BADOLUM-624054 format. One record per residue (C-alpha): residue in one letter; residue number from 1; x, y, z. Coordinates in steps of 0.05 Angstrom, whole numbers, padded with zeros to 5 digits, m for minus. Layout:
<atoms>
   r     k       c1       c2       c3
   a   NUM        X        Y        Z
...
</atoms>
This chain:
<atoms>
   r     k       c1       c2       c3
   m     1   m02380   m00169    00375
   n     2   m02396   m00128    00309
   v     3   m02467   m00133    00262
   r     4   m02454   m00116    00192
   p     5   m02483   m00123    00117
   a     6   m02461   m00183    00086
   r     7   m02407   m00193    00032
   p     8   m02396   m00241   m00020
   d     9   m02330   m00263    00012
   d    10   m02370   m00285    00075
   e    11   m02392   m00337    00034
   e    12   m02340   m00387    00053
   a    13   m02344   m00379    00130
   v    14   m02425   m00385    00134
   v    15   m02435   m00442    00091
   a    16   m02379   m00468    00141
   f    17   m02429   m00456    00200
   t    18   m02496   m00476    00168
   t    19   m02484   m00543    00125
   g    20   m02504   m00580    00183
   t    21   m02559   m00540    00220
   f    22   m02612   m00587    00217
   e    23   m02617   m00662    00202
   w    24   m02623   m00660    00132
   g    25   m02574   m00605    00130
   d    26   m02593   m00524    00118
   y    27   m02626   m00491    00056
   v    28   m02574   m00428    00068
   p    29   m02517   m00460    00033
   d    30   m02551   m00459   m00031
   s    31   m02580   m00390   m00029
   f    32   m02526   m00338    00006
   g    33   m02494   m00318   m00061
   r    34   m02570   m00314   m00097
   w    35   m02590   m00273   m00035
   m    36   m02529   m00237   m00042
   a    37   m02549   m00212   m00110
   e    38   m02614   m00190   m00090
   d    39   m02643   m00121   m00100
   d    40   m02650   m00060   m00026
   n    41   m02719   m00101   m00010
   s    42   m02675   m00154    00027
   t    43   m02603   m00158    00062
   i    44   m02564   m00208    00097
   l    45   m02537   m00179    00169
   v    46   m02478   m00221    00192
   a    47   m02444   m00217    00268
   t    48   m02377   m00218    00273
   d    49   m02315   m00241    00312
   d    50   m02252   m00204    00327
   g    51   m02224   m00231    00267
   d    52   m02283   m00199    00226
   q    53   m02300   m00280    00206
   p    54   m02380   m00284    00210
   v    55   m02408   m00321    00271
   g    56   m02477   m00299    00259
   m    57   m02534   m00282    00209
   v    58   m02596   m00263    00195
   r    59   m02636   m00236    00136
   i    60   m02685   m00190    00130
   v    61   m02741   m00183    00067
   m    62   m02786   m00124    00069
   m    63   m02848   m00164    00040
   s    64   m02894   m00085    00035
   s    65   m02869   m00025    00048
   e    66   m02894   m00030    00112
   e    67   m02880   m00107    00136
   a    68   m02810   m00139    00145
   w    69   m02794   m00223    00143
   l    70   m02737   m00246    00185
   h    71   m02711   m00317    00175
   a    72   m02643   m00362    00159
   a    73   m02619   m00334    00234
   r    74   m02566   m00378    00243
   v    75   m02506   m00378    00302
   h    76   m02433   m00414    00294
   p    77   m02447   m00472    00345
   e    78   m02387   m00449    00379
   a    79   m02410   m00380    00393
   r    80   m02471   m00395    00415
   r    81   m02506   m00367    00483
   r    82   m02468   m00309    00476
   g    83   m02524   m00264    00458
   i    84   m02508   m00254    00380
   a    85   m02574   m00287    00357
   s    86   m02609   m00225    00401
   e    87   m02558   m00168    00371
   v    88   m02569   m00199    00297
   t    89   m02645   m00196    00308
   k    90   m02643   m00118    00337
   a    91   m02601   m00097    00280
   a    92   m02647   m00131    00232
   n    93   m02709   m00099    00270
   q    94   m02679   m00028    00256
   w    95   m02648   m00047    00184
   a    96   m02733   m00059    00172
   a    97   m02753    00000    00217
   d    98   m02704    00051    00174
   r    99   m02734    00025    00119
   g   100   m02816    00046    00136
   a   101   m02833   m00019    00161
   r   102   m02884   m00022    00222
   v   103   m02886   m00095    00239
   a   104   m02831   m00152    00234
   r   105   m02843   m00230    00228
   l   106   m02821   m00285    00239
   l   107   m02835   m00364    00240
   t   108   m02808   m00425    00281
   e   109   m02825   m00495    00292
   s   110   m02868   m00514    00347
   w   111   m02813   m00557    00378
   n   112   m02757   m00508    00384
   t   113   m02772   m00472    00450
   g   114   m02693   m00446    00443
   a   115   m02711   m00408    00382
   q   116   m02783   m00381    00415
   a   117   m02754   m00358    00480
   q   118   m02694   m00315    00442
   v   119   m02747   m00288    00408
   r   120   m02792   m00267    00458
   k   121   m02733   m00239    00494
   a   122   m02722   m00201    00437
   g   123   m02790   m00169    00436
   y   124   m02839   m00211    00392
   r   125   m02902   m00241    00412
   d   126   m02930   m00300    00389
   v   127   m02995   m00283    00348
   s   128   m03018   m00355    00307
   t   129   m02998   m00419    00292
   w   130   m02996   m00453    00229
   f   131   m02982   m00522    00201
   y   132   m02946   m00553    00150
   a   133   m02979   m00619    00120
   i   134   m02945   m00668    00072
   r   135   m02985   m00717    00039
   q   136   m02942   m00770   m00007
   i   137   m02985   m00793   m00071
   g   138   m03000   m00865   m00080
   s   139   m02982   m00872   m00010
   t   140   m03002   m00939    00008
   q   141   m03002   m00931    00089
   p   142   m03067   m00939    00122
   n   143   m03102   m00875    00129
   s   144   m03140   m00889    00204
   g   145   m03176   m00817    00195
   g   146   m03204   m00839    00128
   n   147   m03231   m00911    00162
   g   148   m03170   m00945    00130
   g   149   m03208   m00949    00066
   k   150   m03171   m00942   m00006
   r   151   m03176   m00875   m00026
   v   152   m03219   m00857   m00080
   p   153   m03230   m00796   m00126
   g   154   m03271   m00739   m00096
   e   155   m03341   m00714   m00120
   e   156   m03315   m00645   m00132
   r   157   m03264   m00631   m00177
   l   158   m03215   m00557   m00173
   t   159   m03210   m00522   m00234
   p   160   m03176   m00463   m00260
   a   161   m03215   m00406   m00233
   p   162   m03216   m00339   m00279
   a   163   m03197   m00266   m00250
   a   164   m03270   m00259   m00244
   e   165   m03278   m00294   m00182
   a   166   m03226   m00263   m00149
   e   167   m03272   m00210   m00115
   p   168   m03325   m00268   m00091
   a   169   m03268   m00316   m00061
   f   170   m03231   m00253   m00020
   l   171   m03299   m00229    00012
   s   172   m03321   m00308    00028
   w   173   m03244   m00305    00064
   s   174   m03264   m00244    00093
   s   175   m03320   m00266    00131
   g   176   m03295   m00337    00149
   d   177   m03251   m00366    00205
   l   178   m03192   m00376    00171
   i   179   m03177   m00302    00168
   r   180   m03186   m00288    00250
   h   181   m03131   m00345    00251
   s   182   m03089   m00326    00198
   r   183   m03087   m00251    00216
   s   184   m03102   m00240    00148
   l   185   m03033   m00266    00126
   f   186   m03016   m00311    00080
   p   187   m02949   m00348    00054
   i   188   m02900   m00336   m00002
   w   189   m02867   m00398    00004
   w   190   m02845   m00392    00074
   m   191   m02844   m00320    00084
   f   192   m02911   m00278    00101
   r   193   m02950   m00217    00087
   s   194   m03018   m00187    00086
   l   195   m03060   m00223    00029
   r   196   m03088   m00164   m00020
   l   197   m03142   m00167   m00061
   e   198   m03091   m00165   m00120
   d   199   m03062   m00219   m00099
   l   200   m03106   m00270   m00123
   a   201   m03116   m00235   m00185
   q   202   m03046   m00246   m00190
   a   203   m03053   m00319   m00183
   a   204   m03105   m00328   m00234
   k   205   m03074   m00292   m00287
   d   206   m03012   m00340   m00272
   r   207   m03065   m00406   m00267
   r   208   m03046   m00419   m00199
   f   209   m03121   m00400   m00169
   w   210   m03168   m00453   m00167
   s   211   m03240   m00461   m00154
   c   212   m03295   m00514   m00134
   p   213   m03364   m00516   m00102
   a   214   m03322   m00524   m00026
   g   215   m03286   m00462   m00040
   w   216   m03223   m00432   m00074
   v   217   m03147   m00444   m00066
   i   218   m03083   m00419   m00086
   g   219   m03036   m00477   m00112
   e   220   m02987   m00490   m00150
   f   221   m02935   m00546   m00179
   s   222   m02866   m00536   m00159
   d   223   m02804   m00593   m00154
   d   224   m02857   m00656   m00154
   s   225   m02899   m00614   m00100
   f   226   m02973   m00583   m00110
   h   227   m02972   m00531   m00057
   v   228   m03024   m00502   m00023
   s   229   m03010   m00435    00004
   w   230   m03080   m00404    00012
   m   231   m03155   m00431    00023
   s   232   m03228   m00403    00034
   t   233   m03277   m00456    00053
   g   234   m03316   m00468    00119
   p   235   m03328   m00525    00166
   e   236   m03376   m00565    00129
   d   237   m03337   m00561    00056
   v   238   m03259   m00566    00075
   y   239   m03263   m00643    00069
   p   240   m03293   m00644    00006
   l   241   m03240   m00588   m00017
   t   242   m03179   m00623    00014
   r   243   m03197   m00688   m00020
   a   244   m03211   m00644   m00085
   l   245   m03138   m00619   m00072
   l   246   m03111   m00689   m00074
   d   247   m03135   m00712   m00141
   r   248   m03107   m00648   m00173
   a   249   m03038   m00662   m00141
   t   250   m03048   m00735   m00172
   d   251   m03078   m00711   m00237
   l   252   m03013   m00664   m00244
   g   253   m02968   m00716   m00226
   a   254   m02941   m00685   m00167
   e   255   m02905   m00732   m00118
   r   256   m02938   m00710   m00062
   l   257   m02995   m00649   m00040
   t   258   m02964   m00599    00009
   a   259   m02996   m00539    00045
   l   260   m02974   m00494    00092
   v   261   m03045   m00462    00124
   p   262   m03073   m00429    00196
   a   263   m03080   m00491    00248
   v   264   m03159   m00484    00252
   g   265   m03189   m00542    00284
   f   266   m03238   m00568    00219
   v   267   m03175   m00559    00175
   e   268   m03135   m00601    00212
   k   269   m03176   m00661    00221
   a   270   m03190   m00642    00142
   f   271   m03118   m00657    00121
   r   272   m03108   m00716    00179
   r   273   m03174   m00745    00144
   v   274   m03134   m00754    00075
   g   275   m03080   m00785    00108
   a   276   m03031   m00719    00115
   e   277   m02971   m00708    00167
   l   278   m02974   m00641    00206
   h   279   m02920   m00612    00230
   h   280   m02939   m00536    00270
   d   281   m02905   m00473    00265
   i   282   m02913   m00413    00309
   l   283   m02915   m00335    00273
   w   284   m02883   m00281    00316
   e   285   m02895   m00208    00307
   y   286   m02856   m00148    00324
   a   287   m02887   m00082    00317
   f   288   m02847   m00014    00315
</atoms>
Protein backbone atom coordinates (compact mmCIF):
# COMPACT_ATOMS: atom_id res chain seq x y z
CA UNK A 1 0.00 0.00 0.00
CA UNK A 2 1.15 3.51 -0.81
CA UNK A 3 -0.32 6.79 0.45
CA UNK A 4 0.27 9.87 -1.69
CA UNK A 5 -1.37 13.20 -2.56
CA UNK A 6 -4.27 12.86 -4.95
CA UNK A 7 -3.94 13.88 -8.60
CA UNK A 8 -6.64 15.12 -10.98
CA UNK A 9 -6.49 11.83 -12.90
CA UNK A 10 -7.52 9.98 -9.70
CA UNK A 11 -11.02 11.43 -9.92
CA UNK A 12 -12.56 8.66 -12.02
CA UNK A 13 -11.39 5.90 -9.65
CA UNK A 14 -12.42 7.84 -6.54
CA UNK A 15 -15.88 8.61 -7.93
CA UNK A 16 -16.33 4.95 -8.79
CA UNK A 17 -15.87 3.68 -5.23
CA UNK A 18 -17.56 6.59 -3.41
CA UNK A 19 -20.77 7.05 -5.42
CA UNK A 20 -22.79 4.55 -3.36
CA UNK A 21 -21.24 5.04 0.08
CA UNK A 22 -24.58 5.77 1.76
CA UNK A 23 -28.21 5.06 0.91
CA UNK A 24 -28.52 8.65 -0.32
CA UNK A 25 -25.22 8.55 -2.24
CA UNK A 26 -22.15 10.60 -1.25
CA UNK A 27 -20.89 14.17 -1.49
CA UNK A 28 -17.37 13.14 -2.57
CA UNK A 29 -18.10 12.62 -6.31
CA UNK A 30 -19.49 16.15 -6.65
CA UNK A 31 -16.72 17.71 -4.54
CA UNK A 32 -13.50 15.99 -5.58
CA UNK A 33 -12.73 18.24 -8.56
CA UNK A 34 -13.41 21.41 -6.56
CA UNK A 35 -11.26 20.20 -3.68
CA UNK A 36 -8.37 19.51 -6.04
CA UNK A 37 -8.48 23.15 -7.19
CA UNK A 38 -8.32 24.61 -3.68
CA UNK A 39 -5.30 26.18 -2.02
CA UNK A 40 -2.56 24.86 0.26
CA UNK A 41 -4.84 24.93 3.32
CA UNK A 42 -6.19 21.54 2.33
CA UNK A 43 -5.21 18.35 0.55
CA UNK A 44 -6.56 14.96 -0.44
CA UNK A 45 -4.53 11.87 0.31
CA UNK A 46 -5.19 8.57 -1.45
CA UNK A 47 -4.10 5.03 -0.67
CA UNK A 48 -3.23 3.15 -3.84
CA UNK A 49 -2.89 -0.48 -4.86
CA UNK A 50 0.00 -2.08 -6.74
CA UNK A 51 -1.22 -0.49 -9.95
CA UNK A 52 -1.26 3.01 -8.36
CA UNK A 53 -5.08 3.06 -8.45
CA UNK A 54 -6.81 4.76 -5.47
CA UNK A 55 -8.57 2.37 -3.08
CA UNK A 56 -8.91 4.77 -0.15
CA UNK A 57 -8.89 8.50 0.56
CA UNK A 58 -9.21 11.24 3.14
CA UNK A 59 -9.34 15.04 2.93
CA UNK A 60 -7.57 17.29 5.44
CA UNK A 61 -8.30 21.00 5.93
CA UNK A 62 -6.35 23.46 8.10
CA UNK A 63 -9.16 25.32 9.86
CA UNK A 64 -6.70 27.62 11.58
CA UNK A 65 -2.94 27.74 12.07
CA UNK A 66 -3.23 25.08 14.82
CA UNK A 67 -6.45 23.17 14.02
CA UNK A 68 -6.94 20.52 11.34
CA UNK A 69 -10.11 18.81 10.18
CA UNK A 70 -10.35 15.34 8.61
CA UNK A 71 -13.33 14.23 6.58
CA UNK A 72 -14.40 12.24 3.52
CA UNK A 73 -12.51 9.15 4.70
CA UNK A 74 -13.49 6.41 2.26
CA UNK A 75 -12.23 2.90 1.41
CA UNK A 76 -13.12 0.83 -1.64
CA UNK A 77 -15.62 -1.88 -0.56
CA UNK A 78 -13.34 -4.60 -1.89
CA UNK A 79 -10.33 -3.25 0.00
CA UNK A 80 -11.78 -2.95 3.49
CA UNK A 81 -10.35 -4.58 6.61
CA UNK A 82 -6.79 -4.19 5.34
CA UNK A 83 -5.84 -1.25 7.55
CA UNK A 84 -6.24 1.30 4.76
CA UNK A 85 -8.37 3.68 6.83
CA UNK A 86 -5.78 3.65 9.60
CA UNK A 87 -2.95 4.33 7.15
CA UNK A 88 -4.62 7.30 5.46
CA UNK A 89 -5.61 8.72 8.87
CA UNK A 90 -2.01 8.40 10.07
CA UNK A 91 -0.76 10.13 6.92
CA UNK A 92 -3.37 12.87 7.29
CA UNK A 93 -2.29 13.51 10.88
CA UNK A 94 1.31 13.80 9.75
CA UNK A 95 0.38 16.22 6.96
CA UNK A 96 -1.43 18.41 9.49
CA UNK A 97 1.40 18.23 12.05
CA UNK A 98 3.91 19.26 9.40
CA UNK A 99 1.89 22.44 8.89
CA UNK A 100 1.76 23.38 12.56
CA UNK A 101 -1.46 21.73 13.72
CA UNK A 102 -1.66 21.01 17.42
CA UNK A 103 -4.97 19.20 17.16
CA UNK A 104 -6.89 17.31 14.48
CA UNK A 105 -10.61 16.67 14.66
CA UNK A 106 -13.25 14.66 12.85
CA UNK A 107 -16.92 13.71 13.19
CA UNK A 108 -18.67 10.34 13.15
CA UNK A 109 -22.34 9.47 13.27
CA UNK A 110 -23.41 8.10 16.64
CA UNK A 111 -24.54 4.84 15.02
CA UNK A 112 -21.32 4.24 13.08
CA UNK A 113 -19.52 1.99 15.55
CA UNK A 114 -17.11 0.74 12.90
CA UNK A 115 -15.78 4.22 12.18
CA UNK A 116 -15.63 4.96 15.90
CA UNK A 117 -13.52 1.88 16.55
CA UNK A 118 -11.17 2.84 13.73
CA UNK A 119 -10.57 6.44 14.85
CA UNK A 120 -10.21 5.36 18.47
CA UNK A 121 -7.55 2.88 17.37
CA UNK A 122 -5.84 5.74 15.52
CA UNK A 123 -5.52 7.66 18.80
CA UNK A 124 -8.54 9.93 18.62
CA UNK A 125 -10.74 10.46 21.67
CA UNK A 126 -14.39 11.46 21.74
CA UNK A 127 -14.79 14.88 23.29
CA UNK A 128 -18.37 15.97 22.68
CA UNK A 129 -21.70 15.02 21.16
CA UNK A 130 -23.66 17.23 18.76
CA UNK A 131 -27.01 16.89 17.09
CA UNK A 132 -28.20 17.83 13.64
CA UNK A 133 -31.81 19.01 13.80
CA UNK A 134 -34.19 19.10 10.84
CA UNK A 135 -37.62 20.70 10.99
CA UNK A 136 -39.62 20.83 7.77
CA UNK A 137 -41.48 24.11 7.38
CA UNK A 138 -45.21 23.73 7.07
CA UNK A 139 -45.15 20.16 8.36
CA UNK A 140 -48.59 18.82 9.19
CA UNK A 141 -47.25 16.01 11.35
CA UNK A 142 -48.48 15.92 14.96
CA UNK A 143 -46.06 17.53 17.38
CA UNK A 144 -46.22 15.61 20.64
CA UNK A 145 -43.58 17.81 22.25
CA UNK A 146 -45.76 20.86 21.62
CA UNK A 147 -48.92 19.08 22.84
CA UNK A 148 -50.01 18.29 19.29
CA UNK A 149 -51.60 21.67 18.63
CA UNK A 150 -51.33 23.91 15.58
CA UNK A 151 -48.15 25.94 15.58
CA UNK A 152 -48.56 29.65 16.14
CA UNK A 153 -45.80 32.28 15.86
CA UNK A 154 -43.72 32.87 18.96
CA UNK A 155 -43.75 36.07 20.95
CA UNK A 156 -40.11 36.87 20.17
CA UNK A 157 -38.78 37.79 16.75
CA UNK A 158 -35.23 37.35 15.48
CA UNK A 159 -33.77 40.41 13.82
CA UNK A 160 -30.31 41.04 12.33
CA UNK A 161 -27.90 41.95 15.12
CA UNK A 162 -25.25 44.66 14.67
CA UNK A 163 -21.55 44.01 15.10
CA UNK A 164 -21.72 45.92 18.40
CA UNK A 165 -23.57 42.93 19.88
CA UNK A 166 -20.78 40.49 19.02
CA UNK A 167 -18.92 41.05 22.28
CA UNK A 168 -21.98 40.79 24.58
CA UNK A 169 -23.03 37.63 22.75
CA UNK A 170 -19.55 36.15 23.04
CA UNK A 171 -19.38 36.94 26.75
CA UNK A 172 -22.83 35.45 27.33
CA UNK A 173 -21.83 32.26 25.52
CA UNK A 174 -18.51 32.12 27.38
CA UNK A 175 -20.27 32.04 30.74
CA UNK A 176 -23.01 29.54 29.84
CA UNK A 177 -23.43 25.79 29.49
CA UNK A 178 -23.02 25.68 25.71
CA UNK A 179 -19.35 26.63 25.64
CA UNK A 180 -18.44 23.72 27.92
CA UNK A 181 -20.38 21.17 25.92
CA UNK A 182 -19.07 22.55 22.63
CA UNK A 183 -15.47 22.72 23.88
CA UNK A 184 -15.41 26.29 22.54
CA UNK A 185 -15.96 25.00 18.99
CA UNK A 186 -18.47 25.79 16.29
CA UNK A 187 -19.13 24.24 12.89
CA UNK A 188 -18.57 25.85 9.54
CA UNK A 189 -21.13 23.60 7.95
CA UNK A 190 -19.62 20.20 8.85
CA UNK A 191 -16.09 21.28 9.79
CA UNK A 192 -15.26 22.55 13.27
CA UNK A 193 -12.80 25.00 14.78
CA UNK A 194 -12.53 27.27 17.82
CA UNK A 195 -14.95 30.17 17.87
CA UNK A 196 -13.41 33.65 17.96
CA UNK A 197 -15.01 36.99 18.74
CA UNK A 198 -14.29 38.13 15.20
CA UNK A 199 -16.42 35.26 13.88
CA UNK A 200 -19.49 36.88 15.41
CA UNK A 201 -18.49 40.31 14.12
CA UNK A 202 -18.02 38.90 10.62
CA UNK A 203 -21.36 37.12 10.80
CA UNK A 204 -22.96 40.46 11.67
CA UNK A 205 -21.35 42.09 8.61
CA UNK A 206 -22.66 39.24 6.47
CA UNK A 207 -26.14 39.53 8.02
CA UNK A 208 -25.88 36.02 9.45
CA UNK A 209 -25.95 37.18 13.11
CA UNK A 210 -29.39 37.36 14.71
CA UNK A 211 -30.76 38.29 18.10
CA UNK A 212 -33.91 38.45 20.18
CA UNK A 213 -34.42 38.81 23.96
CA UNK A 214 -33.89 35.03 24.32
CA UNK A 215 -30.38 35.03 22.83
CA UNK A 216 -28.21 35.19 19.73
CA UNK A 217 -27.58 32.82 16.81
CA UNK A 218 -25.53 32.52 13.66
CA UNK A 219 -27.93 31.45 10.93
CA UNK A 220 -27.98 31.69 7.16
CA UNK A 221 -30.31 30.87 4.31
CA UNK A 222 -28.85 28.41 1.80
CA UNK A 223 -30.20 25.62 -0.43
CA UNK A 224 -33.79 26.24 0.71
CA UNK A 225 -32.78 25.85 4.38
CA UNK A 226 -32.26 28.27 7.23
CA UNK A 227 -29.22 26.72 8.90
CA UNK A 228 -28.08 27.50 12.47
CA UNK A 229 -24.45 26.84 13.40
CA UNK A 230 -24.11 28.65 16.73
CA UNK A 231 -26.35 29.86 19.50
CA UNK A 232 -26.03 31.58 22.86
CA UNK A 233 -28.97 31.05 25.20
CA UNK A 234 -29.94 29.40 28.48
CA UNK A 235 -32.41 26.84 29.83
CA UNK A 236 -35.16 29.41 30.41
CA UNK A 237 -34.76 31.08 27.02
CA UNK A 238 -33.95 28.27 24.59
CA UNK A 239 -37.55 27.36 23.73
CA UNK A 240 -38.61 30.94 22.83
CA UNK A 241 -35.38 31.24 20.82
CA UNK A 242 -36.05 27.99 18.96
CA UNK A 243 -39.59 29.12 18.14
CA UNK A 244 -38.15 32.39 16.87
CA UNK A 245 -35.77 30.41 14.65
CA UNK A 246 -38.69 28.53 13.14
CA UNK A 247 -40.56 31.78 12.53
CA UNK A 248 -37.50 33.37 10.89
CA UNK A 249 -37.07 30.34 8.61
CA UNK A 250 -40.73 30.61 7.64
CA UNK A 251 -40.44 34.35 6.95
CA UNK A 252 -37.41 33.74 4.71
CA UNK A 253 -39.33 31.21 2.65
CA UNK A 254 -37.12 28.30 3.70
CA UNK A 255 -38.35 24.76 3.19
CA UNK A 256 -36.70 23.61 6.41
CA UNK A 257 -34.94 24.75 9.55
CA UNK A 258 -31.67 22.93 10.28
CA UNK A 259 -29.16 23.28 13.10
CA UNK A 260 -25.88 21.69 14.17
CA UNK A 261 -25.45 22.43 17.87
CA UNK A 262 -24.11 20.78 21.06
CA UNK A 263 -26.26 17.96 22.41
CA UNK A 264 -27.20 19.65 25.67
CA UNK A 265 -30.36 18.35 27.31
CA UNK A 266 -32.31 21.60 27.46
CA UNK A 267 -31.41 22.43 23.83
CA UNK A 268 -32.45 19.00 22.58
CA UNK A 269 -35.74 19.29 24.44
CA UNK A 270 -36.50 22.65 22.82
CA UNK A 271 -35.84 21.42 19.28
CA UNK A 272 -37.92 18.30 19.85
CA UNK A 273 -40.67 20.49 21.24
CA UNK A 274 -40.91 22.44 17.97
CA UNK A 275 -41.10 19.16 16.05
CA UNK A 276 -37.50 18.76 14.87
CA UNK A 277 -35.96 15.41 13.99
CA UNK A 278 -32.58 14.93 15.69
CA UNK A 279 -29.52 12.98 14.51
CA UNK A 280 -26.51 12.69 16.81
CA UNK A 281 -22.82 12.89 15.92
CA UNK A 282 -19.65 12.43 17.94
CA UNK A 283 -16.73 14.87 17.72
CA UNK A 284 -13.24 13.38 18.06
CA UNK A 285 -9.83 14.97 18.71
CA UNK A 286 -6.24 13.91 18.22
CA UNK A 287 -3.64 15.99 20.06
CA UNK A 288 -0.15 16.29 18.58
